[in-house]
C-alpha positions as CSV (number, residue, x, y, z in Angstrom):
1,M,-67.8,61.4,7.9
2,K,-67.4,58.8,5.2
3,N,-64.4,59.3,3.0
4,K,-65.4,60.5,-0.5
5,G,-62.2,59.9,-2.2
6,P,-61.1,57.1,-4.4
7,S,-59.6,53.9,-2.8
8,A,-55.8,53.6,-3.1
9,R,-56.4,50.9,-5.9
10,E,-58.7,53.3,-7.9
11,Y,-56.2,56.2,-7.5
12,S,-53.3,54.1,-8.7
13,Q,-55.4,52.7,-11.5
14,S,-56.4,56.1,-12.6
15,L,-52.8,57.3,-12.7
16,A,-51.8,54.2,-14.9
17,A,-54.7,55.1,-17.1
18,R,-53.2,58.3,-17.8
19,G,-49.8,57.0,-18.5
20,R,-48.2,58.1,-15.0
21,Y,-46.6,55.2,-13.0
22,Y,-45.3,57.0,-9.9
23,F,-46.7,59.3,-7.2
24,T,-45.6,60.5,-3.7
25,S,-47.1,59.8,-0.5
26,R,-48.2,63.5,-0.1
27,E,-49.9,63.3,-3.5
28,A,-51.6,60.0,-2.5
29,Q,-52.9,61.4,1.0
30,S,-54.3,64.3,-0.9
31,A,-56.0,62.4,-3.5
32,L,-57.4,59.9,-1.2
33,G,-58.8,62.6,1.2
34,A,-57.2,60.6,4.3
35,S,-54.9,61.4,7.2
36,A,-51.2,60.3,6.8
37,P,-51.5,57.1,8.7
38,A,-54.7,56.2,7.0
39,A,-53.1,56.8,3.5
40,K,-49.9,54.7,4.4
41,L,-52.0,52.0,5.7
42,A,-54.1,51.8,2.4
43,L,-50.8,52.0,0.5
44,N,-49.2,49.3,2.3
45,R,-52.0,46.8,1.6
46,L,-51.4,47.7,-2.2
47,A,-47.8,47.1,-1.9
48,K,-48.6,43.5,-0.2
49,Q,-50.7,42.7,-3.0
50,E,-47.7,43.8,-5.3
51,L,-49.5,46.3,-7.2
52,I,-47.4,49.2,-6.2
53,A,-43.8,49.2,-4.7
54,S,-41.8,52.0,-2.8
55,P,-38.0,52.1,-4.2
56,A,-37.5,55.4,-1.8
57,R,-39.2,56.8,1.1
58,G,-42.4,58.6,0.2
59,F,-41.9,57.5,-3.6
60,Y,-44.2,54.9,-5.1
61,V,-44.3,53.2,-8.5
62,I,-47.3,51.3,-10.1
63,V,-46.3,47.9,-11.0
64,P,-48.2,47.0,-14.3
65,P,-48.8,43.1,-15.0
66,E,-45.7,42.5,-17.2
67,Y,-43.4,43.4,-14.2
68,R,-45.2,41.5,-11.5
69,S,-42.6,38.9,-11.4
70,L,-39.9,41.7,-10.8
71,R,-42.2,43.4,-8.1
72,C,-41.0,46.7,-9.2
73,L,-40.7,49.0,-12.3
74,P,-37.4,48.5,-14.0
75,A,-34.8,51.0,-12.8
76,D,-34.5,52.9,-16.0
77,Q,-38.4,53.6,-16.0
78,F,-38.5,55.1,-12.4
79,I,-35.1,56.7,-11.8
80,P,-35.8,59.9,-13.9
81,D,-39.2,60.4,-12.0
82,L,-37.5,60.0,-8.5
83,M,-34.5,62.0,-9.4
84,S,-36.9,65.0,-10.5
85,S,-39.0,64.6,-7.3
86,L,-36.1,64.9,-5.3
87,G,-34.7,67.8,-7.6
88,T,-31.4,66.0,-8.0
89,P,-29.0,65.8,-11.1
90,Y,-28.3,62.4,-12.2
91,Y,-27.2,60.3,-15.3
92,A,-27.2,56.6,-15.9
93,G,-23.5,55.6,-16.1
94,L,-20.9,52.8,-16.2
95,L,-22.1,49.3,-17.3
96,S,-25.5,50.6,-17.3
97,A,-24.8,53.4,-19.8
98,A,-22.4,50.9,-21.9
99,Q,-25.8,48.6,-22.3
100,Y,-27.4,51.5,-24.1
101,Y,-24.5,51.5,-26.6
102,G,-24.3,47.9,-26.9
103,A,-21.1,47.5,-25.5
104,A,-21.8,45.5,-22.1
105,H,-21.2,42.0,-22.6
106,H,-23.0,41.0,-19.5
107,R,-26.1,42.4,-17.8
108,P,-25.1,44.2,-14.8
109,Q,-26.6,42.9,-11.7
110,E,-27.6,46.5,-10.5
111,F,-28.4,49.7,-12.1
112,Q,-25.6,52.2,-12.0
113,V,-26.5,55.9,-11.4
114,F,-24.3,58.9,-10.5
115,L,-25.3,61.6,-8.3
116,G,-23.6,64.9,-6.9
117,K,-23.8,63.5,-3.3
118,A,-24.0,60.2,-1.6
119,R,-27.2,58.2,-1.5
120,R,-28.1,54.7,-0.2
121,P,-28.6,51.9,-2.7
122,I,-32.1,50.9,-3.6
123,A,-33.5,47.4,-3.4
124,C,-37.1,47.3,-4.9
125,G,-38.5,43.7,-5.4
126,G,-36.1,42.5,-7.9
127,V,-34.4,45.5,-8.9
128,R,-31.1,46.9,-7.5
129,V,-29.7,50.5,-8.0
130,A,-26.3,51.5,-6.9
131,F,-25.3,55.2,-6.6
132,M,-22.0,56.7,-7.3
133,V,-20.9,60.3,-6.6
134,R,-19.5,62.4,-9.3
135,K,-17.9,65.9,-8.9
136,R,-19.3,68.5,-11.5
137,I,-22.1,66.2,-12.2
138,A,-24.0,69.1,-14.1
139,E,-21.1,69.5,-16.7
140,V,-20.7,65.7,-17.8
141,P,-22.1,65.3,-21.3
142,V,-25.2,63.2,-21.3
143,Q,-27.8,62.0,-23.8
144,R,-31.2,60.9,-23.6
145,F,-32.7,57.5,-24.3
146,N,-36.4,56.8,-24.4
147,T,-38.0,54.2,-22.0
148,P,-41.4,53.0,-22.0
149,R,-42.3,55.6,-19.1
150,G,-40.3,58.5,-20.4
151,S,-36.7,59.4,-20.9
152,L,-33.5,58.7,-19.2
153,L,-30.2,60.8,-19.0
154,V,-27.2,58.6,-19.9
155,S,-23.6,59.6,-20.1
156,T,-22.2,60.1,-23.6
157,P,-19.9,57.2,-25.1
158,E,-17.0,59.5,-24.3
159,A,-17.9,60.3,-20.6
160,T,-19.2,56.8,-20.2
161,A,-15.3,55.7,-21.2
162,L,-13.8,58.1,-18.7
163,D,-16.3,56.7,-15.9
164,L,-15.2,53.3,-16.7
165,V,-11.6,54.0,-16.0
166,G,-12.1,56.3,-13.0
167,Y,-14.7,53.6,-11.3
168,E,-13.1,50.4,-12.5
169,R,-13.9,48.6,-9.5
170,H,-17.6,49.0,-10.2
171,A,-17.0,47.8,-13.6
172,G,-15.4,44.4,-13.0
173,G,-11.9,45.6,-13.1
174,L,-9.5,47.0,-15.9
175,S,-9.6,43.8,-18.2
176,Q,-13.5,44.1,-18.2
177,V,-13.3,48.1,-18.7
178,A,-10.7,47.1,-21.6
179,T,-13.4,44.7,-23.1
180,I,-16.1,47.6,-22.8
181,L,-14.0,50.1,-24.4
182,N,-13.1,47.8,-27.3
183,E,-17.0,47.9,-28.0
184,L,-17.2,51.6,-27.3
185,A,-14.1,52.8,-29.2
186,D,-15.9,53.2,-32.4
187,M,-18.6,55.6,-31.0
188,I,-15.9,57.9,-29.4
189,D,-15.3,61.2,-30.8
190,A,-11.8,62.8,-30.3
191,R,-13.0,66.2,-29.8
192,K,-15.9,64.9,-27.6
193,L,-13.7,63.1,-25.7
194,V,-11.4,65.8,-24.7
195,A,-14.2,67.9,-23.8
196,A,-15.6,65.1,-21.5
197,A,-11.9,64.9,-20.1
198,T,-12.3,68.5,-18.7
199,T,-15.0,67.4,-16.3
200,A,-12.9,64.5,-14.8
201,P,-9.7,64.0,-12.9
202,V,-6.7,64.1,-15.4
203,P,-5.6,60.6,-14.3
204,W,-8.6,59.2,-15.7
205,A,-7.5,60.7,-19.1
206,Q,-4.2,59.3,-18.9
207,R,-5.4,55.6,-17.9
208,L,-8.0,56.0,-20.7
209,G,-5.7,56.9,-23.4
210,Y,-3.4,54.2,-22.5
211,L,-6.2,51.4,-22.7
212,L,-7.5,52.9,-25.9
213,D,-4.0,52.8,-27.6
214,G,-3.4,49.2,-26.6
215,L,-7.0,48.5,-28.2
216,A,-5.6,49.9,-31.6
217,A,-8.3,52.8,-31.4
218,G,-5.4,54.7,-33.3
219,E,-4.5,58.2,-33.3
220,K,-7.8,59.5,-34.6
221,T,-9.3,58.8,-31.3
222,T,-6.5,59.6,-28.8
223,A,-4.4,62.1,-30.6
224,L,-6.2,65.1,-29.2
225,L,-6.6,63.5,-25.9
226,K,-2.8,62.7,-25.7
227,N,-2.1,66.5,-26.2
228,Y,-4.5,67.3,-23.6
229,V,-2.8,64.9,-21.2
230,A,0.8,66.4,-22.1
231,E,-0.6,69.8,-21.1
232,H,-2.4,69.1,-18.1
233,A,-0.9,66.1,-16.5
234,K,1.4,67.6,-13.7
235,Q,3.0,64.0,-12.8
236,P,2.9,60.2,-13.7
237,T,0.0,58.3,-12.2
238,L,-0.5,54.5,-11.9
239,L,-2.7,52.7,-14.4
240,L,-4.2,50.6,-11.4
241,P,-4.5,53.2,-8.6
242,R,-4.5,50.7,-5.8
243,G,-1.7,48.5,-7.5
244,P,2.0,48.1,-6.9
245,R,4.4,50.8,-8.0
246,T,7.3,48.4,-8.0
247,A,8.3,46.6,-11.3
248,A,5.9,49.0,-13.1
249,R,7.4,50.2,-16.5
250,H,6.8,53.9,-17.3
251,D,4.4,54.9,-20.5
252,N,6.0,58.2,-21.5
253,D,2.9,59.2,-23.9
254,W,0.6,59.1,-21.1
255,K,2.7,59.7,-18.0
256,L,1.9,56.4,-16.7
257,Y,3.2,53.7,-14.5
258,V,1.9,50.5,-16.1
259,N,1.4,48.4,-13.0
260,A,-1.2,45.9,-14.2
261,E,-1.8,43.3,-17.0
262,V,-4.8,44.4,-19.1
263,E,-6.5,41.4,-20.9
264,P,-9.6,42.2,-22.5
265,E,-12.0,39.6,-23.9
266,L,-11.9,39.3,-27.9
């Protein structure tokens, strides 16, 4: 019997015409009225023509003409729908979050996303997505930013600052973190910073407070955080977690062994 469903191209075009730029393999199979192997073959043909791309198994994005050179949708335009289809809490963080606040000096080579559990990175055409694990992810403060395909959850300036010191290796090192914090500091609310700190390990607050003080962020930003550290920090910690303890000076305010030189770009 002849298949009466639309072709794969017609199906993708109809979705795009309605403003939807993603679909699952199961949705496509149902719409095409085809078997799973036949639907997969049809979608593979579209992918070879670079009209669609698959950043995750069973999940496809429609690539509009303006992104054909990228051979995928930009990450911020498909991550929300991918996470929704997986039922996975997420937020964009670190350097990717800093970009939304105008605090990233260099465009990151990969889009950085936090999840509640580990997931393999994504490579889709010219798009790269790295995933990091964040405990208590549902409690991390976030806000929405609009994209051409919907809205994206991004960590707040306060939560971004904490993540930057907690994952400094993924942000280019402490000096790069301090450079970003220098731009981010004016957007940080002192009370919101303490609230965000309750969702993270206490040593992150110790390191962040020290770095903010070094950037002359002032008591207005760090005074409440200093009180939080005084109450909750049980022991001193290292500024650079993997650095040497020898020859490190001790900062009493933040209960911190300062074992690394931090030189932010001005």
